[in-house]
C-alpha positions in Angstrom: 130.4 -8.6 7.5 128.4 -5.5 6.6 130.9 -4.5 4.0 130.3 -8.0 2.3 126.7 -7.4 2.3 127.2 -4.0 0.7 129.4 -5.5 -2.1 126.8 -8.3 -2.7 123.9 -5.7 -2.8 125.8 -3.5 -5.3 126.5 -6.6 -7.6 122.9 -7.8 -7.2 121.6 -4.4 -8.0 123.8 -4.1 -11.1 122.5 -7.5 -12.5 119.0 -6.5 -11.5 119.4 -3.3 -13.6 120.7 -5.2 -16.6 117.6 -7.4 -16.5 115.2 -4.4 -16.1 117.1 -2.7 -19.1 116.6 -5.8 -21.2 112.9 -5.7 -20.4 112.6 -2.0 -21.3 114.5 -2.7 -24.6 112.2 -5.6 -25.4 109.2 -3.5 -24.6 110.4 -0.7 -26.5 110.9 -2.9 -29.6 107.4 -4.4 -29.3 105.9 -1.1 -29.1 107.8 0.4 -31.8 106.4 -2.3 -34.1 102.8 -1.4 -33.5 100.8 0.9 -35.7 100.0 4.4 -34.5 96.4 3.1 -34.1 97.3 0.2 -31.8 99.5 2.6 -29.8 96.6 5.1 -29.4 94.4 2.1 -28.2 97.1 1.8 -25.3 97.0 5.5 -24.7 100.5 6.0 -26.3 102.0 7.8 -29.0 105.3 7.3 -30.7 106.8 9.9 -28.5 105.8 8.1 -25.5 107.4 4.7 -26.2 110.8 5.3 -24.7 109.5 6.9 -21.5 106.7 4.1 -21.2 109.2 1.3 -21.7 111.7 2.7 -19.2 109.0 3.5 -16.5 107.4 0.2 -16.9 110.7 -1.8 -16.7 112.2 0.3 -13.8 109.1 1.0 -11.6 108.9 -2.6 -10.5 112.3 -2.4 -8.9 
């Protein structure tokens, strides 16, 4: 029975990661469309966008 749970956990984790990657991609796109001034107001620079999007999406795992 534990083997079935491991398979289920792996599949569940895989699809969870797909959802998180989609959220990261959407956030990246949204932030990329902001002006440099709007990014600065959020404490970000253009160089920070990818890391921020990834961290935001995957830290709530």
